[in-house]
N, CA, C and O atoms as a GROMACS GRO file, in nm:
protein
  624
    1MET      N    1   7.467  14.827  -0.900
    1MET     CA    2   7.474  14.971  -0.902
    1MET      C    3   7.620  15.013  -0.919
    1MET      O    4   7.708  14.964  -0.849
    2GLU      N    5   7.645  15.104  -1.012
    2GLU     CA    6   7.779  15.152  -1.041
    2GLU      C    7   7.830  15.241  -0.928
    2GLU      O    8   7.756  15.324  -0.875
    3VAL      N    9   7.955  15.222  -0.894
    3VAL     CA   10   8.020  15.304  -0.793
    3VAL      C   11   8.048  15.442  -0.852
    3VAL      O   12   8.087  15.453  -0.968
    4GLU      N   13   8.027  15.545  -0.774
    4GLU     CA   14   8.056  15.681  -0.819
    4GLU      C   15   8.207  15.703  -0.819
    4GLU      O   16   8.279  15.652  -0.734
    5PHE      N   17   8.254  15.781  -0.917
    5PHE     CA   18   8.396  15.809  -0.926
    5PHE      C   19   8.440  15.897  -0.810
    5PHE      O   20   8.373  15.995  -0.776
    6LYS      N   21   8.553  15.861  -0.750
    6LYS     CA   22   8.610  15.947  -0.646
    6LYS      C   23   8.759  15.922  -0.633
    6LYS      O   24   8.811  15.817  -0.670
    7ILE      N   25   8.825  16.023  -0.579
    7ILE     CA   26   8.968  16.017  -0.554
    7ILE      C   27   8.991  16.058  -0.409
    7ILE      O   28   8.938  16.159  -0.363
    8GLU      N   29   9.070  15.978  -0.339
    8GLU     CA   30   9.109  16.011  -0.201
    8GLU      C   31   9.259  16.031  -0.197
    8GLU      O   32   9.335  15.946  -0.244
    9GLN      N   33   9.302  16.143  -0.141
    9GLN     CA   34   9.443  16.174  -0.128
    9GLN      C   35   9.488  16.155   0.017
    9GLN      O   36   9.419  16.196   0.110
   10HIS      N   37   9.603  16.093   0.033
   10HIS     CA   38   9.664  16.071   0.164
   10HIS      C   39   9.804  16.134   0.158
   10HIS      O   40   9.899  16.071   0.112
   11VAL      N   41   9.814  16.258   0.204
   11VAL     CA   42   9.935  16.338   0.185
   11VAL      C   43  10.028  16.330   0.306
   11VAL      O   44   9.985  16.345   0.420
   12THR      N   45  10.157  16.305   0.277
   12THR     CA   46  10.263  16.313   0.377
   12THR      C   47  10.364  16.416   0.325
   12THR      O   48  10.350  16.462   0.212
   13PRO      N   49  10.466  16.451   0.402
   13PRO     CA   50  10.564  16.548   0.353
   13PRO      C   51  10.639  16.504   0.227
   13PRO      O   52  10.682  16.589   0.148
   14THR      N   53  10.654  16.373   0.207
   14THR     CA   54  10.734  16.326   0.092
   14THR      C   55  10.653  16.257  -0.017
   14THR      O   56  10.705  16.236  -0.127
   15ALA      N   57  10.528  16.223   0.010
   15ALA     CA   58  10.450  16.149  -0.089
   15ALA      C   59  10.301  16.181  -0.077
   15ALA      O   60  10.254  16.230   0.026
   16ASN      N   61  10.230  16.151  -0.182
   16ASN     CA   62  10.085  16.161  -0.184
   16ASN      C   63  10.033  16.030  -0.241
   16ASN      O   64  10.053  16.001  -0.359
   17ARG      N   65   9.964  15.951  -0.158
   17ARG     CA   66   9.902  15.827  -0.207
   17ARG      C   67   9.760  15.863  -0.248
   17ARG      O   68   9.682  15.916  -0.169
   18ILE      N   69   9.729  15.832  -0.372
   18ILE     CA   70   9.598  15.867  -0.427
   18ILE      C   71   9.526  15.738  -0.464
   18ILE      O   72   9.574  15.660  -0.547
   19ASP      N   73   9.411  15.716  -0.402
   19ASP     CA   74   9.327  15.600  -0.434
   19ASP      C   75   9.220  15.646  -0.531
   19ASP      O   76   9.142  15.737  -0.502
   20VAL      N   77   9.216  15.582  -0.648
   20VAL     CA   78   9.119  15.616  -0.752
   20VAL      C   79   9.013  15.506  -0.753
   20VAL      O   80   9.046  15.387  -0.754
   21GLN      N   81   8.886  15.546  -0.754
   21GLN     CA   82   8.778  15.449  -0.746
   21GLN      C   83   8.666  15.486  -0.842
   21GLN      O   84   8.631  15.604  -0.856
   22GLY      N   85   8.610  15.385  -0.909
   22GLY     CA   86   8.492  15.404  -0.993
   22GLY      C   87   8.527  15.420  -1.140
   22GLY      O   88   8.641  15.398  -1.180
   23PRO      N   89   8.428  15.459  -1.220
   23PRO     CA   90   8.448  15.470  -1.365
   23PRO      C   91   8.519  15.599  -1.404
   23PRO      O   92   8.478  15.708  -1.366
   24LEU      N   93   8.625  15.584  -1.480
   24LEU     CA   94   8.698  15.699  -1.534
   24LEU      C   95   8.638  15.726  -1.671
   24LEU      O   96   8.682  15.673  -1.773
   25ASP      N   97   8.535  15.811  -1.671
   25ASP     CA   98   8.459  15.839  -1.792
   25ASP      C   99   8.421  15.987  -1.798
   25ASP      O  100   8.483  16.069  -1.731
   26GLU      N  101   8.319  16.020  -1.876
   26GLU     CA  102   8.277  16.160  -1.893
   26GLU      C  103   8.225  16.224  -1.764
   26GLU      O  104   8.218  16.346  -1.756
   27ASN      N  105   8.188  16.144  -1.666
   27ASN     CA  106   8.137  16.197  -1.539
   27ASN      C  107   8.244  16.208  -1.431
   27ASN      O  108   8.217  16.260  -1.323
   28ALA      N  109   8.365  16.161  -1.459
   28ALA     CA  110   8.472  16.163  -1.360
   28ALA      C  111   8.527  16.305  -1.345
   28ALA      O  112   8.559  16.372  -1.443
   29ASN      N  113   8.535  16.348  -1.220
   29ASN     CA  114   8.591  16.479  -1.189
   29ASN      C  115   8.731  16.457  -1.131
   29ASN      O  116   8.745  16.413  -1.017
   30LEU      N  117   8.834  16.487  -1.211
   30LEU     CA  118   8.971  16.467  -1.167
   30LEU      C  119   9.020  16.596  -1.101
   30LEU      O  120   9.043  16.696  -1.170
   31PRO      N  121   9.036  16.594  -0.970
   31PRO     CA  122   9.070  16.716  -0.896
   31PRO      C  123   9.218  16.751  -0.906
   31PRO      O  124   9.299  16.672  -0.953
   32GLY      N  125   9.252  16.870  -0.859
   32GLY     CA  126   9.391  16.906  -0.843
   32GLY      C  127   9.453  16.816  -0.738
   32GLY      O  128   9.384  16.760  -0.654
   33VAL      N  129   9.584  16.803  -0.744
   33VAL     CA  130   9.655  16.711  -0.656
   33VAL      C  131   9.763  16.788  -0.580
   33VAL      O  132   9.829  16.876  -0.636
   34THR      N  133   9.779  16.754  -0.454
   34THR     CA  134   9.889  16.809  -0.375
   34THR      C  135  10.017  16.740  -0.421
   34THR      O  136  10.037  16.622  -0.396
   35LEU      N  137  10.104  16.815  -0.489
   35LEU     CA  138  10.226  16.757  -0.543
   35LEU      C  139  10.329  16.734  -0.435
   35LEU      O  140  10.350  16.818  -0.348
   36ARG      N  141  10.393  16.618  -0.441
   36ARG     CA  142  10.501  16.578  -0.353
   36ARG      C  143  10.608  16.513  -0.441
   36ARG      O  144  10.582  16.487  -0.558
   37PRO      N  145  10.728  16.486  -0.388
   37PRO     CA  146  10.830  16.422  -0.470
   37PRO      C  147  10.783  16.289  -0.531
   37PRO      O  148  10.826  16.251  -0.640
   38GLU      N  149  10.695  16.218  -0.459
   38GLU     CA  150  10.638  16.094  -0.513
   38GLU      C  151  10.486  16.097  -0.503
   38GLU      O  152  10.429  16.139  -0.403
   39ILE      N  153  10.423  16.051  -0.611
   39ILE     CA  154  10.278  16.032  -0.616
   39ILE      C  155  10.256  15.882  -0.635
   39ILE      O  156  10.308  15.823  -0.730
   40HIS      N  157  10.179  15.821  -0.546
   40HIS     CA  158  10.146  15.678  -0.557
   40HIS      C  159  10.000  15.669  -0.600
   40HIS      O  160   9.910  15.703  -0.522
   41LEU      N  161   9.975  15.624  -0.721
   41LEU     CA  162   9.838  15.611  -0.771
   41LEU      C  163   9.794  15.466  -0.761
   41LEU      O  164   9.846  15.380  -0.833
   42ASN      N  165   9.699  15.438  -0.673
   42ASN     CA  166   9.641  15.306  -0.657
   42ASN      C  167   9.516  15.300  -0.745
   42ASN      O  168   9.417  15.367  -0.718
   43LEU      N  169   9.522  15.219  -0.850
   43LEU     CA  170   9.414  15.212  -0.949
   43LEU      C  171   9.329  15.087  -0.935
   43LEU      O  172   9.252  15.053  -1.025
   44ASP      N  173   9.342  15.019  -0.823
   44ASP     CA  174   9.277  14.890  -0.801
   44ASP      C  175   9.125  14.894  -0.820
   44ASP      O  176   9.066  14.795  -0.864
   45LYS      N  177   9.063  15.005  -0.788
   45LYS     CA  178   8.916  15.011  -0.792
   45LYS      C  179   8.861  15.091  -0.909
   45LYS      O  180   8.746  15.135  -0.906
   46VAL      N  181   8.943  15.110  -1.013
   46VAL     CA  182   8.892  15.173  -1.136
   46VAL      C  183   8.807  15.069  -1.207
   46VAL      O  184   8.855  14.959  -1.237
   47THR      N  185   8.681  15.103  -1.234
   47THR     CA  186   8.586  15.005  -1.288
   47THR      C  187   8.558  15.021  -1.437
   47THR      O  188   8.508  14.928  -1.501
   48ALA      N  189   8.590  15.137  -1.494
   48ALA     CA  190   8.569  15.160  -1.637
   48ALA      C  191   8.668  15.266  -1.683
   48ALA      O  192   8.715  15.347  -1.604
   49PHE      N  193   8.698  15.263  -1.813
   49PHE     CA  194   8.796  15.357  -1.869
   49PHE      C  195   8.763  15.375  -2.016
   49PHE      O  196   8.809  15.297  -2.100
   50ASN      N  197   8.683  15.477  -2.048
   50ASN     CA  198   8.642  15.495  -2.186
   50ASN      C  199   8.727  15.602  -2.255
   50ASN      O  200   8.823  15.652  -2.196
   51ALA      N  201   8.692  15.637  -2.379
   51ALA     CA  202   8.772  15.732  -2.457
   51ALA      C  203   8.779  15.869  -2.391
   51ALA      O  204   8.884  15.932  -2.390
   52ILE      N  205   8.669  15.915  -2.336
   52ILE     CA  206   8.670  16.046  -2.269
   52ILE      C  207   8.753  16.038  -2.141
   52ILE      O  208   8.826  16.131  -2.109
   53GLY      N  209   8.744  15.928  -2.071
   53GLY     CA  210   8.827  15.907  -1.952
   53GLY      C  211   8.974  15.901  -1.987
   53GLY      O  212   9.058  15.950  -1.911
   54THR      N  213   9.008  15.843  -2.101
   54THR     CA  214   9.146  15.837  -2.148
   54THR      C  215   9.200  15.978  -2.170
   54THR      O  216   9.312  16.009  -2.128
   55ARG      N  217   9.121  16.060  -2.235
   55ARG     CA  218   9.165  16.199  -2.260
   55ARG      C  219   9.176  16.276  -2.128
   55ARG      O  220   9.273  16.349  -2.108
   56SER      N  221   9.078  16.261  -2.041
   56SER     CA  222   9.082  16.329  -1.911
   56SER      C  223   9.204  16.286  -1.831
   56SER      O  224   9.271  16.369  -1.770
   57TRP      N  225   9.232  16.157  -1.832
   57TRP     CA  226   9.348  16.103  -1.760
   57TRP      C  227   9.476  16.165  -1.814
   57TRP      O  228   9.561  16.210  -1.736
   58SER      N  229   9.492  16.168  -1.946
   58SER     CA  230   9.613  16.222  -2.007
   58SER      C  231   9.635  16.368  -1.969
   58SER      O  232   9.747  16.409  -1.940
   59LEU      N  233   9.528  16.446  -1.969
   59LEU     CA  234   9.538  16.586  -1.928
   59LEU      C  235   9.569  16.598  -1.779
   59LEU      O  236   9.647  16.684  -1.739
   60TRP      N  237   9.508  16.512  -1.699
   60TRP     CA  238   9.527  16.517  -1.554
   60TRP      C  239   9.670  16.482  -1.514
   60TRP      O  240   9.730  16.550  -1.431
   61VAL      N  241   9.727  16.375  -1.575
   61VAL     CA  242   9.862  16.333  -1.537
   61VAL      C  243   9.969  16.429  -1.589
   61VAL      O  244  10.084  16.422  -1.546
   62ALA      N  245   9.932  16.518  -1.681
   62ALA     CA  246  10.028  16.616  -1.731
   62ALA      C  247  10.078  16.706  -1.618
   62ALA      O  248  10.189  16.760  -1.626
   63GLN      N  249   9.998  16.725  -1.513
   63GLN     CA  250  10.039  16.809  -1.400
   63GLN      C  251  10.157  16.750  -1.323
   63GLN      O  252  10.222  16.821  -1.247
   64PHE      N  253  10.184  16.621  -1.341
   64PHE     CA  254  10.292  16.556  -1.269
   64PHE      C  255  10.428  16.570  -1.339
   64PHE      O  256  10.530  16.534  -1.281
   65GLN      N  257  10.429  16.620  -1.461
   65GLN     CA  258  10.553  16.628  -1.538
   65GLN      C  259  10.652  16.721  -1.470
   65GLN      O  260  10.617  16.829  -1.423
   66GLY      N  261  10.775  16.677  -1.468
   66GLY     CA  262  10.879  16.758  -1.408
   66GLY      C  263  10.945  16.691  -1.291
   66GLY      O  264  11.021  16.595  -1.308
   67SER      N  265  10.917  16.740  -1.170
   67SER     CA  266  10.991  16.696  -1.053
   67SER      C  267  10.923  16.586  -0.972
   67SER      O  268  10.975  16.545  -0.868
   68THR      N  269  10.809  16.538  -1.016
   68THR     CA  270  10.735  16.437  -0.939
   68THR      C  271  10.748  16.300  -1.003
   68THR      O  272  10.730  16.286  -1.124
   69LYS      N  273  10.778  16.198  -0.922
   69LYS     CA  274  10.782  16.060  -0.968
   69LYS      C  275  10.645  15.999  -0.938
   69LYS      O  276  10.594  16.012  -0.827
   70VAL      N  277  10.587  15.932  -1.036
   70VAL     CA  278  10.454  15.874  -1.020
   70VAL      C  279  10.463  15.722  -1.028
   70VAL      O  280  10.510  15.666  -1.128
   71LEU      N  281  10.417  15.655  -0.922
   71LEU     CA  282  10.418  15.510  -0.916
   71LEU      C  283  10.275  15.459  -0.931
   71LEU      O  284  10.187  15.496  -0.853
   72LEU      N  285  10.252  15.375  -1.032
   72LEU     CA  286  10.118  15.320  -1.058
   72LEU      C  287  10.109  15.179  -1.002
   72LEU      O  288  10.192  15.094  -1.033
   73THR      N  289  10.008  15.155  -0.918
   73THR     CA  290   9.989  15.022  -0.862
   73THR      C  291   9.850  14.969  -0.893
   73THR      O  292   9.755  15.045  -0.911
   74HIS      N  293   9.840  14.837  -0.898
   74HIS     CA  294   9.714  14.768  -0.920
   74HIS      C  295   9.642  14.817  -1.046
   74HIS      O  296   9.521  14.839  -1.045
   75CYS      N  297   9.718  14.834  -1.154
   75CYS     CA  298   9.660  14.884  -1.279
   75CYS      C  299   9.566  14.778  -1.336
   75CYS      O  300   9.606  14.664  -1.360
   76PRO      N  301   9.439  14.816  -1.359
   76PRO     CA  302   9.342  14.719  -1.411
   76PRO      C  303   9.360  14.694  -1.560
   76PRO      O  304   9.418  14.775  -1.632
   77PHE      N  305   9.310  14.580  -1.604
   77PHE     CA  306   9.316  14.542  -1.746
   77PHE      C  307   9.265  14.653  -1.836
   77PHE      O  308   9.326  14.681  -1.940
   78ILE      N  309   9.156  14.718  -1.799
   78ILE     CA  310   9.095  14.820  -1.884
   78ILE      C  311   9.187  14.938  -1.911
   78ILE      O  312   9.169  15.010  -2.009
   79MET      N  313   9.286  14.959  -1.825
   79MET     CA  314   9.385  15.064  -1.849
   79MET      C  315   9.510  15.008  -1.917
   79MET      O  316   9.562  15.068  -2.011
   80VAL      N  317   9.558  14.895  -1.868
   80VAL     CA  318   9.683  14.837  -1.920
   80VAL      C  319   9.673  14.808  -2.069
   80VAL      O  320   9.770  14.826  -2.142
   81LYS      N  321   9.557  14.765  -2.115
   81LYS     CA  322   9.545  14.731  -2.257
   81LYS      C  323   9.568  14.852  -2.347
   81LYS      O  324   9.593  14.837  -2.467
   82ASN      N  325   9.559  14.972  -2.291
   82ASN     CA  326   9.583  15.094  -2.368
   82ASN      C  327   9.720  15.156  -2.343
   82ASN      O  328   9.759  15.249  -2.415
   83PHE      N  329   9.795  15.108  -2.245
   83PHE     CA  330   9.923  15.168  -2.210
   83PHE      C  331  10.019  15.178  -2.328
   83PHE      O  332  10.088  15.279  -2.344
   84GLY      N  333  10.025  15.074  -2.408
   84GLY     CA  334  10.122  15.072  -2.519
   84GLY      C  335  10.076  15.143  -2.644
   84GLY      O  336  10.156  15.169  -2.733
   85SER      N  337   9.947  15.175  -2.652
   85SER     CA  338   9.896  15.231  -2.777
   85SER      C  339   9.844  15.373  -2.769
   85SER      O  340   9.828  15.438  -2.873
   86VAL      N  341   9.817  15.425  -2.650
   86VAL     CA  342   9.764  15.560  -2.637
   86VAL      C  343   9.873  15.652  -2.584
   86VAL      O  344   9.926  15.634  -2.474
   87ARG      N  345   9.905  15.751  -2.664
   87ARG     CA  346  10.010  15.847  -2.628
   87ARG      C  347   9.972  15.924  -2.501
   87ARG      O  348   9.856  15.961  -2.483
   88ASP      N  349  10.067  15.947  -2.416
   88ASP     CA  350  10.053  16.024  -2.293
   88ASP      C  351   9.971  15.955  -2.184
   88ASP      O  352   9.940  16.018  -2.082
   89LEU      N  353   9.934  15.830  -2.203
   89LEU     CA  354   9.865  15.758  -2.097
   89LEU      C  355   9.963  15.727  -1.984
   89LEU      O  356   9.928  15.732  -1.866
   90ILE      N  357  10.086  15.696  -2.023
   90ILE     CA  358  10.196  15.681  -1.928
   90ILE      C  359  10.302  15.784  -1.969
   90ILE      O  360  10.350  15.782  -2.082
   91THR      N  361  10.336  15.871  -1.876
   91THR     CA  362  10.435  15.974  -1.904
   91THR      C  363  10.573  15.925  -1.858
   91THR      O  364  10.582  15.824  -1.788
   92PRO      N  365  10.680  15.994  -1.896
   92PRO     CA  366  10.815  15.951  -1.855
   92PRO      C  367  10.834  15.948  -1.702
   92PRO      O  368  10.920  15.875  -1.653
   93GLU      N  369  10.755  16.024  -1.629
   93GLU     CA  370  10.766  16.026  -1.482
   93GLU      C  371  10.702  15.905  -1.418
   93GLU      O  372  10.722  15.881  -1.299
   94MET      N  373  10.626  15.829  -1.494
   94MET     CA  374  10.549  15.718  -1.438
   94MET      C  375  10.625  15.586  -1.443
   94MET      O  376  10.700  15.557  -1.536
   95GLU      N  377  10.603  15.507  -1.338
   95GLU     CA  378  10.659  15.374  -1.329
   95GLU      C  379  10.548  15.279  -1.286
   95GLU      O  380  10.483  15.301  -1.183
   96VAL      N  381  10.526  15.175  -1.364
   96VAL     CA  382  10.425  15.075  -1.329
   96VAL      C  383  10.487  14.978  -1.228
   96VAL      O  384  10.587  14.913  -1.256
   97ILE      N  385  10.426  14.972  -1.111
   97ILE     CA  386  10.474  14.885  -1.003
   97ILE      C  387  10.399  14.752  -1.002
   97ILE      O  388  10.456  14.647  -0.973
   98SER      N  389  10.269  14.757  -1.035
   98SER     CA  390  10.192  14.633  -1.043
   98SER      C  391  10.073  14.652  -1.136
   98SER      O  392  10.018  14.762  -1.149
   99PHE      N  393  10.034  14.542  -1.201
   99PHE     CA  394   9.919  14.545  -1.292
   99PHE      C  395   9.858  14.405  -1.299
   99PHE      O  396   9.923  14.304  -1.269
  100TYR      N  397   9.732  14.402  -1.339
  100TYR     CA  398   9.660  14.275  -1.346
  100TYR      C  399   9.671  14.212  -1.483
  100TYR      O  400   9.666  14.279  -1.586
  101VAL      N  401   9.686  14.080  -1.483
  101VAL     CA  402   9.685  13.999  -1.605
  101VAL      C  403   9.567  13.904  -1.593
  101VAL      O  404   9.562  13.822  -1.501
  102PRO      N  405   9.470  13.914  -1.686
  102PRO     CA  406   9.354  13.825  -1.678
  102PRO      C  407   9.386  13.685  -1.733
  102PRO      O  408   9.457  13.670  -1.832
  103PHE      N  409   9.331  13.585  -1.666
  103PHE     CA  410   9.341  13.446  -1.709
  103PHE      C  411   9.199  13.394  -1.730
  103PHE      O  412   9.104  13.441  -1.668
  104TYR      N  413   9.187  13.294  -1.821
  104TYR     CA  414   9.056  13.238  -1.852
  104TYR      C  415   9.068  13.088  -1.871
  104TYR      O  416   9.167  13.038  -1.924
  105SER      N  417   8.966  13.016  -1.826
  105SER     CA  418   8.958  12.871  -1.847
  105SER      C  419   8.844  12.843  -1.945
  105SER      O  420   8.728  12.862  -1.909
  106PRO      N  421   8.875  12.799  -2.066
  106PRO     CA  422   8.768  12.769  -2.162
  106PRO      C  423   8.683  12.649  -2.119
  106PRO      O  424   8.568  12.637  -2.159
  107GLN      N  425   8.741  12.560  -2.038
  107GLN     CA  426   8.667  12.442  -1.993
  107GLN      C  427   8.559  12.477  -1.892
  107GLN      O  428   8.448  12.423  -1.898
  108THR      N  429   8.590  12.566  -1.797
  108THR     CA  430   8.494  12.597  -1.690
  108THR      C  431   8.430  12.734  -1.705
  108THR      O  432   8.330  12.764  -1.639
  109GLY      N  433   8.487  12.818  -1.791
  109GLY     CA  434   8.436  12.955  -1.806
  109GLY      C  435   8.483  13.048  -1.695
  109GLY      O  436   8.440  13.163  -1.688
  110GLU      N  437   8.571  13.000  -1.607
  110GLU     CA  438   8.620  13.082  -1.497
  110GLU      C  439   8.723  13.183  -1.545
  110GLU      O  440   8.795  13.161  -1.643
  111SER      N  441   8.728  13.294  -1.474
  111SER     CA  442   8.832  13.393  -1.500
  111SER      C  443   8.899  13.428  -1.368
  111SER      O  444   8.841  13.415  -1.260
  112HIS      N  445   9.023  13.474  -1.379
  112HIS     CA  446   9.102  13.511  -1.261
  112HIS      C  447   9.197  13.623  -1.301
  112HIS      O  448   9.257  13.618  -1.408
  113ASN      N  449   9.211  13.723  -1.215
  113ASN     CA  450   9.307  13.831  -1.238
  113ASN      C  451   9.428  13.809  -1.150
  113ASN      O  452   9.417  13.805  -1.027
  114PHE      N  453   9.543  13.796  -1.214
  114PHE     CA  454   9.669  13.777  -1.142
  114PHE      C  455   9.740  13.912  -1.132
  114PHE      O  456   9.752  13.983  -1.233
  115LEU      N  457   9.786  13.950  -1.012
  115LEU     CA  458   9.857  14.075  -0.993
  115LEU      C  459  10.007  14.052  -1.016
  115LEU      O  460  10.074  13.985  -0.938
  116ALA      N  461  10.057  14.110  -1.126
  116ALA     CA  462  10.200  14.102  -1.159
  116ALA      C  463  10.271  14.218  -1.089
  116ALA      O  464  10.227  14.333  -1.099
  117VAL      N  465  10.380  14.188  -1.020
  117VAL     CA  466  10.450  14.287  -0.939
  117VAL      C  467  10.593  14.304  -0.991
  117VAL      O  468  10.663  14.207  -1.019
  118LYS      N  469  10.633  14.431  -1.003
  118LYS     CA  470  10.769  14.461  -1.050
  118LYS      C  471  10.871  14.404  -0.953
  118LYS      O  472  10.856  14.413  -0.831
  119GLY      N  473  10.976  14.344  -1.009
  119GLY     CA  474  11.080  14.283  -0.927
  119GLY      C  475  11.051  14.138  -0.894
  119GLY      O  476  11.141  14.064  -0.853
  120VAL      N  477  10.926  14.097  -0.912
  120VAL     CA  478  10.887  13.958  -0.889
  120VAL      C  479  10.849  13.893  -1.022
  120VAL      O  480  10.902  13.787  -1.056
  121ASN      N  481  10.759  13.956  -1.096
  121ASN     CA  482  10.710  13.900  -1.221
  121ASN      C  483  10.761  13.972  -1.345
  121ASN      O  484  10.753  13.919  -1.455
  122PHE      N  485  10.814  14.092  -1.328
  122PHE     CA  486  10.868  14.167  -1.441
  122PHE      C  487  10.967  14.271  -1.391
  122PHE      O  488  10.971  14.304  -1.272
  123SER      N  489  11.048  14.322  -1.485
  123SER     CA  490  11.138  14.433  -1.455
  123SER      C  491  11.138  14.524  -1.576
  123SER      O  492  11.077  14.493  -1.678
  124ASP      N  493  11.206  14.636  -1.566
  124ASP     CA  494  11.208  14.732  -1.677
  124ASP      C  495  11.252  14.663  -1.806
  124ASP      O  496  11.361  14.606  -1.814
  125GLY      N  497  11.167  14.668  -1.906
  125GLY     CA  498  11.200  14.616  -2.037
  125GLY      C  499  11.200  14.466  -2.050
  125GLY      O  500  11.229  14.415  -2.158
  126SER      N  501  11.170  14.393  -1.944
  126SER     CA  502  11.178  14.248  -1.952
  126SER      C  503  11.042  14.186  -1.984
  126SER      O  504  10.938  14.249  -1.970
  127ILE      N  505  11.049  14.064  -2.027
  127ILE     CA  506  10.928  13.987  -2.054
  127ILE      C  507  10.870  13.942  -1.920
  127ILE      O  508  10.943  13.905  -1.828
  128LEU      N  509  10.742  13.945  -1.912
  128LEU     CA  510  10.671  13.906  -1.791
  128LEU      C  511  10.682  13.756  -1.767
  128LEU      O  512  10.669  13.676  -1.861
  129THR      N  513  10.705  13.718  -1.644
  129THR     CA  514  10.704  13.578  -1.604
  129THR      C  515  10.569  13.551  -1.539
  129THR      O  516  10.539  13.606  -1.433
  130LEU      N  517  10.490  13.467  -1.601
  130LEU     CA  518  10.356  13.438  -1.551
  130LEU      C  519  10.356  13.306  -1.473
  130LEU      O  520  10.424  13.211  -1.512
  131PRO      N  521  10.282  13.300  -1.365
  131PRO     CA  522  10.272  13.175  -1.289
  131PRO      C  523  10.173  13.080  -1.356
  131PRO      O  524  10.101  13.119  -1.448
  132ASP      N  525  10.169  12.958  -1.309
  132ASP     CA  526  10.065  12.865  -1.349
  132ASP      C  527   9.941  12.898  -1.267
  132ASP      O  528   9.943  12.891  -1.144
  133VAL      N  529   9.833  12.933  -1.335
  133VAL     CA  530   9.707  12.963  -1.268
  133VAL      C  531   9.610  12.851  -1.306
  133VAL      O  532   9.595  12.819  -1.424
  134LYS      N  533   9.545  12.792  -1.206
  134LYS     CA  534   9.457  12.678  -1.232
  134LYS      C  535   9.313  12.713  -1.198
  134LYS      O  536   9.285  12.792  -1.108
  135ASP      N  537   9.221  12.651  -1.272
  135ASP     CA  538   9.079  12.670  -1.245
  135ASP      C  539   9.036  12.577  -1.132
  135ASP      O  540   9.119  12.507  -1.074
  136SER      N  541   8.908  12.577  -1.100
  136SER     CA  542   8.856  12.498  -0.988
  136SER      C  543   8.868  12.347  -1.009
  136SER      O  544   8.855  12.270  -0.914
  137GLU      N  545   8.893  12.305  -1.134
  137GLU     CA  546   8.909  12.164  -1.163
  137GLU      C  547   9.056  12.125  -1.177
  137GLU      O  548   9.088  12.012  -1.215
  138GLY      N  549   9.146  12.218  -1.147
  138GLY     CA  550   9.289  12.190  -1.150
  138GLY      C  551   9.354  12.204  -1.286
  138GLY      O  552   9.472  12.172  -1.301
  139ARG      N  553   9.281  12.251  -1.386
  139ARG     CA  554   9.337  12.271  -1.520
  139ARG      C  555   9.406  12.406  -1.528
  139ARG      O  556   9.365  12.504  -1.466
  140LEU      N  557   9.514  12.410  -1.608
  140LEU     CA  558   9.583  12.536  -1.630
  140LEU      C  559   9.493  12.633  -1.705
  140LEU      O  560   9.429  12.598  -1.804
  141MET      N  561   9.489  12.756  -1.656
  141MET     CA  562   9.414  12.862  -1.724
  141MET      C  563   9.506  12.932  -1.821
  141MET      O  564   9.628  12.929  -1.805
  142GLU      N  565   9.448  12.994  -1.923
  142GLU     CA  566   9.525  13.063  -2.025
  142GLU      C  567   9.526  13.213  -1.998
  142GLU      O  568   9.425  13.268  -1.955
  143PRO      N  569   9.642  13.280  -2.022
  143PRO     CA  570   9.640  13.426  -2.014
  143PRO      C  571   9.542  13.479  -2.120
  143PRO      O  572   9.550  13.440  -2.236
  144ASP      N  573   9.451  13.565  -2.081
  144ASP     CA  574   9.348  13.617  -2.171
  144ASP      C  575   9.391  13.752  -2.229
  144ASP      O  576   9.320  13.852  -2.220
  145ILE      N  577   9.511  13.750  -2.289
  145ILE     CA  578   9.570  13.871  -2.346
  145ILE      C  579   9.644  13.836  -2.475
  145ILE      O  580   9.671  13.719  -2.502
  146PHE      N  581   9.676  13.938  -2.555
  146PHE     CA  582   9.771  13.927  -2.664
  146PHE      C  583   9.901  13.987  -2.610
  146PHE      O  584   9.913  14.110  -2.604
  147PRO      N  585   9.998  13.904  -2.572
  147PRO     CA  586  10.119  13.955  -2.504
  147PRO      C  587  10.191  14.066  -2.580
  147PRO      O  588  10.243  14.160  -2.518
  148GLU      N  589  10.196  14.058  -2.715
  148GLU     CA  590  10.269  14.157  -2.792
  148GLU      C  591  10.214  14.298  -2.772
  148GLU      O  592  10.289  14.395  -2.769
  149THR      N  593  10.083  14.309  -2.756
  149THR     CA  594  10.023  14.441  -2.738
  149THR      C  595  10.002  14.473  -2.590
  149THR      O  596  10.032  14.584  -2.546
  150TYR      N  597   9.951  14.379  -2.514
  150TYR     CA  598   9.919  14.406  -2.373
  150TYR      C  599  10.044  14.440  -2.292
  150TYR      O  600  10.039  14.526  -2.204
  151LEU      N  601  10.154  14.373  -2.322
  151LEU     CA  602  10.276  14.392  -2.243
  151LEU      C  603  10.375  14.488  -2.310
  151LEU      O  604  10.487  14.503  -2.261
  152SER      N  605  10.337  14.551  -2.419
  152SER     CA  606  10.430  14.637  -2.493
  152SER      C  607  10.479  14.756  -2.411
  152SER      O  608  10.588  14.807  -2.436
  153PHE      N  609  10.401  14.800  -2.313
  153PHE     CA  610  10.443  14.914  -2.230
  153PHE      C  611  10.568  14.883  -2.148
  153PHE      O  612  10.638  14.974  -2.105
  154LEU      N  613  10.596  14.754  -2.125
  154LEU     CA  614  10.715  14.717  -2.047
  154LEU      C  615  10.845  14.753  -2.119
  154LEU      O  616  10.949  14.769  -2.055
  155LYS      N  617  10.838  14.767  -2.250
  155LYS     CA  618  10.957  14.795  -2.329
  155LYS      C  619  10.981  14.942  -2.355
  155LYS      O  620  11.076  14.978  -2.426
  156ARG      N  621  10.898  15.027  -2.300
  156ARG     CA  622  10.914  15.171  -2.327
  156ARG      C  623  11.029  15.231  -2.252
  156ARG      O  624  11.056  15.350  -2.264
   0.00000   0.00000   0.00000
């Protein structure tokens, strides 16, 4: 059963942590946000991101332009793969703090999502440093991405 889309805001005087959950699609209702100097968007539980969701997201994040810094954490593959190619998906106020890199083992069919963290696995404009990820049989898994496109947002 698909999780219903929802957003939970946790507001303090200096920041608003927003947990986004469920499919970001035509049924997603993106509410107004209590603006603070920093907005922390936790995207860990976003389960889908279609074309209508992309447009809705771009319009929604436009409200942050100006005096608010937006930190994106736990960005799922379904969003990251569009970061470098869809205009206004990431605005100048946004900073990616962490995102998932999918790995795959052709021998076992296993997949694993590795969380890349800024300052540990990447920095502004730098190439990502990936760890060795092994499947259940001890074989190295392959990154299941095209680095030139998937990681292009790091160079913006």
